Backbone as ProteinMPNN parsed JSONL, in Angstrom:
{"seq_chain_A": "MDRFPINLTSAKCELLDRILQEFKHEEYIKTERVLSIFRGNAILASEYLQLLNQLNLIILIGEVHGHPLPALIGKQSGLEIFLNEGGFMARLELKKAQEETGKSMIELQKEIFELRSQLAACRELIAKQEMAMLDMDAELKRLETGSENEDFG", "coords_chain_A": {"N_chain_A": [[10.499, -281.707, -123.665], [11.445, -284.423, -122.341], [12.533, -286.854, -122.913], [15.493, -287.509, -123.95], [17.259, -288.427, -126.758], [19.538, -291.071, -126.5], [21.697, -291.655, -128.143], [22.712, -289.405, -129.357], [25.138, -287.326, -130.722], [27.424, -284.547, -130.446], [27.724, -283.418, -133.003], [25.432, -284.397, -134.318], [23.47, -283.166, -132.771], [23.962, -280.493, -133.394], [23.219, -280.467, -136.108], [20.475, -281.116, -135.886], [19.586, -278.892, -134.427], [20.156, -276.922, -136.319], [18.29, -277.523, -138.311], [15.896, -276.972, -136.931], [16.253, -274.267, -136.42], [15.811, -273.169, -138.872], [13.189, -272.482, -139.01], [12.756, -270.065, -137.638], [10.826, -267.386, -137.633], [8.743, -268.544, -138.896], [5.95, -270.641, -139.674], [5.897, -272.819, -141.331], [8.205, -274.605, -143.401], [9.886, -275.177, -146.522], [10.938, -278.309, -147.825], [13.32, -278.186, -149.245], [14.972, -276.392, -147.946], [15.842, -277.779, -145.698], [17.07, -279.875, -146.968], [19.275, -278.609, -148.075], [20.915, -278.256, -145.858], [21.846, -280.804, -145.486], [23.34, -281.189, -147.699], [22.039, -282.121, -150.007], [21.514, -284.813, -149.455], [18.956, -286.732, -149.269], [18.038, -289.02, -147.932], [19.441, -289.066, -145.481], [18.593, -286.591, -144.46], [15.893, -287.171, -144.2], [15.929, -289.082, -142.132], [16.687, -287.516, -139.928], [14.557, -285.714, -139.871], [12.472, -287.475, -139.296], [13.133, -288.207, -136.677], [12.841, -285.717, -135.351], [10.132, -285.397, -135.767], [9.108, -287.593, -134.319], [9.738, -286.711, -131.796], [7.906, -284.797, -131.439], [8.394, -282.159, -132.277], [8.271, -281.177, -134.796], [6.041, -281.32, -137.661], [5.333, -283.417, -140.345], [4.359, -282.694, -143.564], [2.509, -283.63, -146.362], [3.603, -286.11, -147.098], [4.76, -288.612, -149.302], [4.472, -291.859, -150.496], [7.394, -293.601, -151.305], [8.931, -291.375, -151.683], [11.486, -289.831, -149.909], [11.284, -287.436, -148.495], [8.971, -285.027, -147.113], [6.6, -282.636, -148.547], [6.304, -280.22, -147.191], [7.329, -278.861, -144.009], [6.142, -278.47, -140.827], [6.051, -276.501, -137.822], [5.738, -277.633, -134.472], [3.831, -276.758, -131.529], [5.491, -276.616, -129.223], [8.026, -276.065, -130.134], [9.325, -273.499, -130.237], [9.739, -272.904, -127.528], [11.419, -275.007, -126.882], [13.676, -274.327, -128.458], [14.283, -271.832, -127.32], [15.184, -272.658, -124.888], [17.624, -273.584, -125.506], [17.823, -275.7, -127.267], [18.922, -278.791, -128.806], [21.696, -278.895, -128.315], [22.054, -277.632, -125.817], [20.705, -279.42, -124.181], [22.274, -281.682, -124.552], [24.688, -280.844, -123.408], [23.814, -280.483, -120.778], [23.132, -283.118, -120.178], [25.661, -284.306, -120.328], [26.9, -282.956, -118.203], [25.388, -283.926, -116.086], [26.106, -286.611, -116.187], [28.857, -286.437, -115.681], [28.966, -285.278, -113.136], [27.247, -286.792, -111.671], [24.904, -285.869, -110.716], [21.459, -284.898, -110.544], [19.274, -282.966, -112.726], [17.799, -281.173, -111.178], [19.347, -281.045, -108.866], [21.672, -279.914, -109.968], [20.64, -277.446, -110.839], [19.939, -276.358, -108.369], [22.472, -276.147, -107.226], [23.623, -274.304, -108.996], [22.0, -272.09, -108.448], [22.708, -271.628, -105.761], [25.43, -271.015, -106.097], [25.207, -268.687, -107.622], [23.983, -267.053, -105.736], [26.025, -266.897, -103.838], [27.912, -265.574, -105.395], [26.621, -263.099, -105.774], [26.584, -262.206, -103.112], [29.342, -261.965, -102.659], [29.984, -259.97, -104.515], [28.551, -257.871, -103.399], [29.909, -257.572, -100.969], [32.43, -256.817, -101.944], [31.757, -254.361, -103.122], [31.046, -252.911, -100.816], [33.518, -252.9, -99.491], [35.03, -251.464, -101.327], [33.779, -248.982, -101.124], [34.41, -248.383, -98.449], [37.178, -248.16, -98.693], [37.338, -245.912, -100.355], [36.261, -244.021, -98.634], [38.226, -244.082, -96.611], [40.424, -243.211, -98.08], [39.607, -240.615, -98.705], [39.517, -239.582, -96.111], [42.224, -239.799, -95.431], [43.36, -237.99, -97.258], [42.152, -235.678, -96.306], [43.317, -235.508, -93.779], [46.018, -235.299, -94.509], [45.96, -232.84, -95.855], [45.221, -231.217, -93.764], [47.489, -231.439, -92.076], [49.409, -230.263, -93.695], [48.509, -227.668, -93.758], [48.944, -226.98, -91.119], [51.712, -226.913, -91.041], [52.293, -224.606, -92.456], [51.254, -222.678, -90.887]], "CA_chain_A": [[11.026, -282.944, -124.182], [12.247, -285.048, -121.303], [13.189, -288.033, -123.47], [16.613, -287.111, -124.799], [17.82, -289.624, -127.405], [20.832, -291.352, -125.88], [22.776, -291.834, -129.109], [23.008, -288.153, -130.046], [26.464, -286.735, -130.545], [27.459, -283.096, -130.602], [27.503, -283.112, -134.425], [24.019, -284.646, -134.616], [22.695, -282.12, -132.101], [24.12, -279.276, -134.188], [22.384, -280.601, -137.303], [19.07, -281.018, -135.475], [19.325, -277.483, -134.092], [20.144, -276.143, -137.567], [16.982, -277.749, -138.944], [14.873, -276.251, -136.169], [16.472, -272.823, -136.55], [15.305, -272.748, -140.174], [11.837, -271.97, -138.845], [12.809, -268.691, -137.142], [9.487, -266.846, -137.342], [7.829, -269.155, -139.85], [5.226, -271.822, -139.204], [6.194, -273.908, -142.259], [9.34, -274.415, -144.299], [9.951, -276.145, -147.609], [11.913, -279.369, -147.629], [14.598, -277.813, -149.867], [15.824, -275.714, -146.947], [16.468, -278.833, -144.886], [17.925, -280.629, -147.875], [20.536, -277.872, -148.247], [21.731, -278.519, -144.661], [22.434, -282.13, -145.661], [24.018, -281.173, -149.011], [21.298, -282.913, -150.981], [21.313, -286.202, -149.034], [17.558, -286.816, -148.848], [17.853, -290.133, -146.986], [19.916, -288.607, -144.183], [17.674, -285.537, -144.029], [14.658, -287.845, -143.802], [16.139, -289.709, -140.816], [16.668, -286.452, -138.925], [13.18, -285.199, -139.796], [11.668, -288.477, -138.599], [13.428, -288.075, -135.246], [12.183, -284.49, -134.872], [8.692, -285.671, -135.791], [8.84, -288.488, -133.19], [9.869, -285.919, -130.568], [6.811, -283.823, -131.482], [8.891, -280.802, -132.485], [7.812, -280.782, -136.131], [5.056, -282.178, -138.304], [5.668, -283.628, -141.754], [3.153, -282.451, -144.351], [2.633, -284.014, -147.769], [4.477, -287.27, -147.295], [4.338, -289.45, -150.421], [5.17, -293.147, -150.485], [8.44, -293.681, -152.316], [9.755, -290.169, -151.591], [11.961, -289.781, -148.521], [10.99, -286.166, -147.818], [7.641, -284.454, -147.323], [6.59, -281.375, -149.299], [6.475, -279.139, -146.222], [7.577, -279.22, -142.613], [5.525, -277.485, -139.941], [6.567, -276.572, -136.457], [4.78, -277.933, -133.412], [3.689, -275.652, -130.575], [6.572, -276.555, -128.245], [9.329, -275.87, -130.776], [9.968, -272.239, -129.851], [10.193, -273.061, -126.138], [12.562, -275.91, -126.962], [14.812, -273.552, -128.959], [14.628, -270.802, -126.334], [15.895, -273.334, -123.803], [18.948, -273.974, -125.989], [17.769, -276.77, -128.25], [19.567, -280.075, -128.534], [23.044, -278.712, -127.76], [21.935, -277.348, -124.381], [20.325, -280.66, -123.513], [23.434, -282.56, -124.576], [25.626, -280.341, -122.398], [23.235, -280.799, -119.475], [23.259, -284.56, -119.996], [27.08, -284.562, -120.023], [27.163, -282.455, -116.852], [24.771, -284.872, -115.159], [26.914, -287.833, -116.169], [30.15, -286.149, -115.058], [28.829, -284.962, -111.714], [26.383, -287.762, -111.017], [23.802, -285.128, -110.099], [20.287, -284.699, -111.386], [19.073, -281.595, -113.196], [17.334, -280.371, -110.043], [20.525, -280.813, -108.011], [22.543, -278.964, -110.662], [19.989, -276.132, -110.791], [20.071, -275.876, -106.993], [23.866, -275.765, -107.06], [23.804, -273.059, -109.755], [21.333, -271.036, -107.677], [23.55, -271.346, -104.589], [26.641, -270.333, -106.567], [24.826, -267.318, -108.0], [23.753, -266.325, -104.489], [27.354, -266.621, -103.284], [28.515, -264.551, -106.25], [25.971, -261.827, -105.449], [27.065, -261.801, -101.79], [30.741, -261.527, -102.822], [29.962, -258.676, -105.199], [28.083, -256.878, -102.429], [31.016, -257.36, -100.043], [33.448, -256.047, -102.675], [31.258, -252.99, -103.255], [31.164, -252.283, -99.496], [34.935, -252.678, -99.219], [35.469, -250.366, -102.187], [33.263, -247.741, -100.524], [35.213, -248.133, -97.25], [38.485, -247.688, -99.153], [37.167, -244.53, -100.815], [36.103, -243.202, -97.428], [39.533, -243.983, -95.963], [41.255, -242.385, -98.947], [39.164, -239.235, -98.491], [39.95, -239.211, -94.763], [43.675, -239.628, -95.499], [43.609, -236.719, -97.951], [41.748, -234.612, -95.387], [44.352, -235.418, -92.742], [47.237, -234.771, -95.13], [45.719, -231.412, -96.113], [45.236, -230.549, -92.435], [48.864, -231.35, -91.559], [50.112, -229.294, -94.529], [48.075, -226.334, -93.309], [49.586, -226.701, -89.84], [53.107, -226.606, -91.337], [52.374, -223.234, -92.946], [50.684, -221.767, -89.898]], "C_chain_A": [[11.968, -283.546, -123.146], [13.024, -286.248, -121.832], [14.281, -287.591, -124.438], [17.194, -288.368, -125.425], [19.259, -289.862, -126.945], [21.979, -291.426, -126.876], [23.136, -290.55, -129.854], [24.397, -287.651, -129.688], [26.34, -285.222, -130.701], [27.146, -282.705, -132.047], [26.038, -283.315, -134.804], [23.131, -283.573, -133.992], [22.78, -280.806, -132.878], [23.249, -279.31, -135.435], [20.901, -280.473, -136.965], [18.705, -279.581, -135.139], [19.286, -276.617, -135.345], [18.819, -276.312, -138.302], [15.926, -276.897, -138.246], [15.029, -274.743, -136.3], [16.024, -272.292, -137.912], [13.909, -272.127, -140.052], [11.814, -270.492, -138.458], [11.411, -268.209, -136.803], [8.431, -267.43, -138.278], [7.162, -270.384, -139.241], [5.574, -273.051, -140.045], [7.436, -273.568, -143.063], [9.282, -275.485, -145.381], [11.104, -277.11, -147.346], [13.29, -279.001, -148.193], [15.535, -277.141, -148.874], [16.534, -276.722, -146.056], [17.448, -279.628, -145.742], [19.27, -279.931, -148.072], [21.465, -278.072, -147.045], [22.49, -279.835, -144.823], [23.078, -282.303, -147.033], [23.369, -282.136, -150.008], [21.044, -284.355, -150.598], [19.916, -286.349, -148.427], [17.324, -287.918, -147.824], [18.268, -289.699, -145.582], [18.993, -287.523, -143.618], [16.374, -286.144, -143.514], [14.781, -288.473, -142.414], [16.078, -288.663, -139.705], [15.26, -285.886, -138.768], [12.27, -286.183, -139.066], [11.885, -288.396, -137.09], [12.723, -286.839, -134.67], [10.672, -284.657, -134.818], [8.309, -286.564, -134.605], [8.899, -287.743, -131.858], [8.826, -284.81, -130.473], [7.293, -282.369, -131.559], [8.453, -280.261, -133.839], [6.706, -281.717, -136.587], [5.414, -282.239, -139.783], [4.384, -283.562, -142.565], [3.416, -282.84, -145.801], [3.609, -285.139, -148.001], [3.892, -288.14, -148.407], [5.169, -290.73, -150.387], [6.184, -293.183, -151.624], [9.338, -292.456, -152.352], [10.197, -290.017, -150.136], [11.553, -288.518, -147.763], [9.574, -285.686, -148.103], [7.74, -283.158, -148.133], [6.889, -280.195, -148.381], [6.767, -279.708, -144.838], [6.984, -278.106, -141.766], [6.095, -277.615, -138.54], [5.424, -276.85, -135.481], [4.817, -276.802, -132.38], [4.854, -275.527, -129.595], [7.95, -276.241, -128.821], [10.033, -274.605, -130.314], [10.496, -272.304, -128.416], [11.453, -273.925, -126.119], [13.81, -275.159, -127.419], [15.248, -272.488, -127.966], [15.387, -271.383, -125.149], [17.245, -273.873, -124.257], [18.971, -275.117, -126.979], [18.485, -278.033, -127.809], [20.934, -279.903, -127.882], [22.988, -278.458, -126.252], [21.582, -278.617, -123.616], [21.483, -281.656, -123.478], [24.44, -282.138, -123.516], [25.122, -280.642, -120.987], [23.377, -282.285, -119.165], [24.695, -284.923, -119.632], [27.413, -284.118, -118.6], [26.576, -283.403, -115.814], [25.597, -286.144, -115.045], [28.232, -287.608, -115.444], [30.032, -285.941, -113.556], [28.018, -285.998, -110.957], [25.199, -287.099, -110.332], [22.66, -284.976, -111.084], [20.181, -283.241, -111.802], [18.649, -280.691, -112.045], [18.493, -280.053, -109.109], [21.471, -279.798, -108.64], [21.951, -277.55, -110.637], [20.1, -275.521, -109.399], [21.498, -275.392, -106.742], [24.168, -274.451, -107.794], [23.187, -271.892, -109.001], [22.181, -270.633, -106.479], [24.82, -270.598, -104.992], [26.343, -268.892, -106.991], [24.569, -266.464, -106.767], [25.088, -265.957, -103.839], [28.049, -265.523, -104.079], [27.931, -263.175, -105.935], [26.456, -261.31, -104.089], [28.507, -261.3, -101.872], [30.806, -260.171, -103.501], [29.525, -257.562, -104.253], [29.195, -256.543, -101.433], [32.115, -256.518, -100.694], [33.023, -254.593, -102.796], [31.377, -252.243, -101.927], [32.625, -251.969, -99.173], [35.498, -251.552, -100.079], [35.003, -249.027, -101.627], [34.079, -247.381, -99.28], [36.597, -247.613, -97.634], [38.405, -246.238, -99.637], [37.02, -243.584, -99.632], [37.45, -243.012, -96.725], [40.482, -243.105, -96.777], [40.902, -240.911, -98.767], [39.625, -238.732, -97.121], [41.455, -238.962, -94.741], [44.029, -238.3, -96.17], [43.257, -235.535, -97.054], [42.807, -234.405, -94.317], [45.658, -234.855, -93.296], [47.107, -233.271, -95.389], [45.77, -230.631, -94.818], [46.648, -230.419, -91.901], [49.695, -230.397, -92.392], [49.762, -227.874, -94.097], [48.721, -225.974, -91.998], [51.046, -226.333, -90.033], [53.257, -225.156, -91.781], [51.926, -222.245, -91.898], [51.555, -221.341, -88.837]], "O_chain_A": [[13.15, -283.205, -123.096], [14.054, -286.619, -121.27], [14.012, -287.331, -125.61], [17.586, -289.286, -124.705], [20.093, -288.958, -126.997], [23.135, -291.273, -126.482], [23.803, -290.609, -130.886], [24.774, -287.566, -128.519], [25.279, -284.7, -131.045], [26.387, -281.766, -132.286], [25.464, -282.5, -135.528], [22.162, -283.124, -134.604], [21.787, -280.09, -133.005], [22.616, -278.315, -135.786], [20.157, -279.798, -137.675], [17.638, -279.103, -135.522], [18.484, -275.687, -135.435], [18.286, -275.349, -138.854], [15.158, -276.189, -138.896], [14.035, -274.016, -136.292], [15.875, -271.082, -138.081], [13.504, -271.335, -140.903], [10.941, -269.749, -138.907], [10.866, -268.597, -135.769], [7.348, -266.865, -138.428], [7.742, -271.071, -138.4], [5.551, -274.178, -139.551], [7.695, -272.404, -143.371], [8.707, -276.556, -145.186], [12.106, -276.757, -146.724], [14.312, -279.453, -147.677], [16.752, -277.304, -148.953], [17.698, -276.534, -145.703], [18.526, -280.003, -145.281], [20.294, -280.596, -148.221], [22.685, -278.058, -147.207], [23.624, -279.971, -144.363], [23.33, -283.424, -147.474], [24.046, -282.857, -150.741], [20.401, -285.073, -151.364], [19.717, -286.121, -147.234], [16.488, -287.761, -146.935], [17.545, -289.932, -144.613], [18.657, -287.544, -142.434], [15.821, -285.688, -142.513], [13.848, -288.405, -141.614], [15.481, -288.906, -138.656], [14.822, -285.61, -137.651], [11.396, -285.772, -138.303], [10.935, -288.503, -136.315], [12.084, -286.918, -133.62], [10.013, -284.121, -133.927], [7.294, -286.318, -133.954], [8.2, -288.097, -130.908], [8.852, -283.992, -129.554], [6.683, -281.468, -130.982], [8.284, -279.055, -134.017], [6.465, -282.764, -135.985], [5.756, -281.225, -140.392], [3.43, -284.289, -142.288], [4.416, -282.434, -146.393], [4.356, -285.134, -148.979], [2.685, -288.377, -148.451], [6.394, -290.695, -150.267], [5.869, -292.839, -152.763], [10.395, -292.484, -152.981], [9.366, -290.069, -149.229], [11.484, -288.525, -146.534], [9.04, -285.905, -149.19], [8.835, -282.649, -148.373], [7.633, -279.285, -148.746], [6.489, -280.871, -144.547], [7.292, -276.932, -141.969], [6.556, -278.679, -138.127], [4.305, -276.366, -135.648], [5.741, -275.989, -132.375], [5.172, -274.414, -129.175], [8.931, -276.16, -128.081], [11.23, -274.64, -130.028], [11.586, -271.807, -128.132], [12.425, -273.614, -125.43], [14.883, -275.33, -126.84], [16.444, -272.259, -127.785], [16.145, -270.677, -124.484], [17.937, -274.543, -123.491], [20.035, -275.473, -127.484], [18.634, -278.309, -126.619], [21.298, -280.676, -126.995], [23.789, -279.012, -125.5], [22.103, -278.856, -122.527], [21.655, -282.385, -122.5], [24.985, -282.981, -122.804], [25.901, -281.008, -120.107], [23.699, -282.668, -118.041], [24.929, -285.741, -118.743], [28.122, -284.818, -117.876], [27.195, -283.656, -114.78], [25.77, -286.691, -113.956], [28.684, -288.466, -114.686], [30.895, -286.375, -112.792], [28.095, -286.073, -109.731], [24.562, -287.699, -109.466], [22.864, -284.931, -112.297], [20.906, -282.386, -111.294], [19.106, -279.551, -111.957], [18.613, -278.93, -108.618], [22.009, -278.93, -107.953], [22.674, -276.575, -110.437], [20.327, -274.32, -109.257], [21.705, -274.351, -106.119], [24.882, -273.594, -107.274], [23.785, -270.819, -108.922], [22.358, -269.445, -106.207], [25.236, -269.66, -104.312], [27.142, -267.989, -106.742], [24.902, -265.279, -106.753], [25.259, -264.84, -103.35], [28.697, -264.647, -103.506], [28.669, -262.194, -105.84], [26.709, -260.115, -103.933], [28.855, -260.314, -101.222], [31.597, -259.314, -103.106], [30.055, -256.452, -104.296], [29.402, -255.378, -101.093], [32.664, -255.613, -100.065], [33.834, -253.689, -102.596], [31.764, -251.074, -101.907], [32.933, -250.9, -98.644], [36.339, -250.777, -99.624], [35.749, -248.048, -101.651], [34.405, -246.213, -99.072], [37.13, -246.723, -96.971], [39.297, -245.436, -99.363], [37.578, -242.487, -99.625], [37.775, -241.906, -96.294], [41.258, -242.338, -96.207], [41.788, -240.06, -98.687], [40.069, -237.592, -96.989], [41.915, -238.017, -94.1], [44.902, -237.574, -95.695], [43.959, -234.524, -97.036], [43.156, -233.272, -93.985], [46.321, -234.045, -92.65], [48.055, -232.519, -95.162], [46.295, -229.519, -94.773], [46.986, -229.386, -91.324], [50.609, -229.768, -91.859], [50.619, -226.99, -94.075], [49.026, -224.806, -91.758], [51.579, -225.525, -89.273], [54.282, -224.539, -91.494], [52.21, -221.054, -92.029], [51.14, -220.573, -87.968]]}, "name": "protein", "num_of_chains": 1, "seq": "MDRFPINLTSAKCELLDRILQEFKHEEYIKTERVLSIFRGNAILASEYLQLLNQLNLIILIGEVHGHPLPALIGKQSGLEIFLNEGGFMARLELKKAQEETGKSMIELQKEIFELRSQLAACRELIAKQEMAMLDMDAELKRLETGSENEDFG"}
Protein backbone atom coordinates (compact mmCIF):
# COMPACT_ATOMS: atom_id res chain seq x y z
CA MET A 1 0.00 0.00 0.00
CA ASP A 2 1.99 2.93 -1.28
CA ARG A 3 -0.92 5.37 -1.16
CA PHE A 4 -1.00 6.47 2.46
CA PRO A 5 -4.07 8.63 3.20
CA ILE A 6 -2.74 12.08 4.02
CA ASN A 7 -5.40 12.99 6.59
CA LEU A 8 -4.71 10.11 8.98
CA THR A 9 -3.85 11.01 12.54
CA SER A 10 -2.24 8.80 15.13
CA ALA A 11 -5.64 8.08 16.71
CA LYS A 12 -7.18 7.12 13.36
CA CYS A 13 -4.21 4.86 12.58
CA GLU A 14 -4.63 3.12 15.93
CA LEU A 15 -8.31 2.48 15.21
CA LEU A 16 -7.57 1.15 11.72
CA ASP A 17 -4.87 -1.15 13.11
CA ARG A 18 -7.26 -2.37 15.82
CA ILE A 19 -9.81 -3.32 13.16
CA LEU A 20 -7.19 -5.20 11.16
CA GLN A 21 -5.82 -6.95 14.24
CA GLU A 22 -9.28 -8.43 14.86
CA PHE A 23 -8.53 -10.87 12.05
CA LYS A 24 -5.50 -12.47 13.73
CA HIS A 25 -5.66 -15.94 12.18
CA GLU A 26 -9.17 -15.66 10.79
CA GLU A 27 -10.22 -15.05 7.20
CA TYR A 28 -13.57 -13.46 8.15
CA ILE A 29 -14.91 -11.57 11.14
CA LYS A 30 -18.41 -10.52 12.10
CA THR A 31 -19.29 -6.85 12.01
CA GLU A 32 -20.09 -6.87 15.75
CA ARG A 33 -16.38 -7.17 16.54
CA VAL A 34 -15.65 -3.97 14.65
CA LEU A 35 -18.71 -2.29 16.09
CA SER A 36 -17.38 -2.91 19.61
CA ILE A 37 -14.19 -0.98 18.74
CA PHE A 38 -16.36 2.03 17.89
CA ARG A 39 -18.63 1.59 20.95
CA GLY A 40 -21.66 0.90 18.80
CA ASN A 41 -21.23 3.83 16.39
CA ALA A 42 -22.12 2.07 13.13
CA ILE A 43 -21.72 5.17 10.95
CA LEU A 44 -18.17 5.80 12.14
CA ALA A 45 -17.29 2.10 11.89
CA SER A 46 -18.66 2.10 8.34
CA GLU A 47 -16.42 5.02 7.33
CA TYR A 48 -13.32 3.21 8.59
CA LEU A 49 -14.35 -0.04 6.89
CA GLN A 50 -14.92 1.81 3.61
CA LEU A 51 -11.39 3.22 3.80
CA LEU A 52 -9.90 -0.22 4.47
CA ASN A 53 -11.94 -1.60 1.59
CA GLN A 54 -10.71 1.17 -0.76
CA LEU A 55 -7.13 0.33 0.24
CA ASN A 56 -7.77 -3.32 -0.69
CA LEU A 57 -7.01 -4.58 2.81
CA ILE A 58 -10.49 -5.97 3.48
CA ILE A 59 -13.58 -7.00 1.56
CA LEU A 60 -17.10 -6.19 2.71
CA ILE A 61 -19.49 -9.13 2.43
CA GLY A 62 -23.27 -8.92 2.65
CA GLU A 63 -23.74 -5.20 2.25
CA VAL A 64 -27.43 -4.22 2.33
CA HIS A 65 -28.78 -0.88 1.16
CA GLY A 66 -29.92 1.15 4.14
CA HIS A 67 -27.59 -0.61 6.60
CA PRO A 68 -24.22 1.03 7.23
CA LEU A 69 -22.37 -2.21 8.00
CA PRO A 70 -21.96 -5.46 6.08
CA ALA A 71 -22.73 -8.86 7.61
CA LEU A 72 -19.12 -10.04 7.38
CA ILE A 73 -15.70 -8.60 6.72
CA GLY A 74 -13.07 -10.65 4.92
CA LYS A 75 -9.37 -10.04 4.75
CA GLN A 76 -7.58 -9.47 1.47
CA SER A 77 -4.38 -11.33 0.61
CA GLY A 78 -2.04 -8.43 1.42
CA LEU A 79 -3.43 -7.78 4.90
CA GLU A 80 -1.02 -10.01 6.82
CA ILE A 81 2.01 -8.51 5.07
CA PHE A 82 0.65 -5.04 5.80
CA LEU A 83 0.30 -5.89 9.51
CA ASN A 84 3.69 -7.61 9.67
CA GLU A 85 5.21 -4.39 8.35
CA GLY A 86 3.67 -2.48 11.26
CA GLY A 87 0.29 -1.48 9.89
CA PHE A 88 -0.89 2.10 9.74
CA MET A 89 1.09 3.30 12.77
CA ALA A 90 4.41 2.25 11.22
CA ARG A 91 3.51 4.00 7.99
CA LEU A 92 2.48 7.14 9.86
CA GLU A 93 5.78 7.18 11.75
CA LEU A 94 7.69 6.67 8.50
CA LYS A 95 5.73 9.48 6.86
CA LYS A 96 6.53 11.79 9.80
CA ALA A 97 10.21 10.84 9.62
CA GLN A 98 10.25 11.59 5.90
CA GLU A 99 8.63 14.97 6.48
CA GLU A 100 10.99 15.85 9.34
CA THR A 101 14.16 14.80 7.56
CA GLY A 102 13.14 15.61 4.01
CA LYS A 103 14.45 12.20 2.96
CA SER A 104 12.71 9.49 1.01
CA MET A 105 12.07 6.00 2.36
CA ILE A 106 14.99 4.63 0.35
CA GLU A 107 17.32 7.30 1.75
CA LEU A 108 16.12 6.57 5.29
CA GLN A 109 16.59 2.82 4.80
CA LYS A 110 20.09 3.42 3.44
CA GLU A 111 20.90 5.62 6.43
CA ILE A 112 19.56 2.96 8.82
CA PHE A 113 21.68 0.32 7.09
CA GLU A 114 24.79 2.51 7.38
CA LEU A 115 24.10 3.21 11.05
CA ARG A 116 23.63 -0.50 11.75
CA SER A 117 26.92 -1.22 9.99
CA GLN A 118 28.65 1.43 12.11
CA LEU A 119 27.08 -0.05 15.23
CA ALA A 120 28.33 -3.53 14.31
CA ALA A 121 31.84 -2.17 13.67
CA CYS A 122 31.83 -0.36 17.05
CA ARG A 123 30.67 -3.50 18.84
CA GLU A 124 33.45 -5.48 17.16
CA LEU A 125 36.02 -2.86 18.20
CA ILE A 126 34.72 -2.92 21.78
CA ALA A 127 34.95 -6.71 21.86
CA LYS A 128 38.56 -6.57 20.61
CA GLN A 129 39.47 -3.93 23.19
CA GLU A 130 37.85 -5.98 25.96
CA MET A 131 39.91 -9.01 24.90
CA ALA A 132 43.09 -6.88 24.86
CA MET A 133 42.28 -5.62 28.36
CA LEU A 134 41.77 -9.18 29.60
CA ASP A 135 45.09 -10.18 28.07
CA MET A 136 46.82 -7.21 29.71
CA ASP A 137 45.17 -7.99 33.04
CA ALA A 138 46.38 -11.59 32.82
CA GLU A 139 49.88 -10.40 31.91
CA LEU A 140 49.86 -7.97 34.86
CA LYS A 141 48.82 -10.74 37.25
CA ARG A 142 51.54 -12.98 35.83
CA LEU A 143 54.14 -10.26 36.35
CA GLU A 144 52.89 -9.48 39.85
CA THR A 145 53.03 -13.19 40.76
CA GLY A 146 56.55 -13.42 39.32
CA SER A 147 57.79 -10.43 41.34
CA GLU A 148 56.23 -11.85 44.53
CA ASN A 149 58.06 -15.12 43.94
CA GLU A 150 61.33 -13.24 43.51
CA ASP A 151 60.79 -11.48 46.86
CA PHE A 152 60.54 -14.84 48.63
CA GLY A 153 63.48 -16.39 46.82
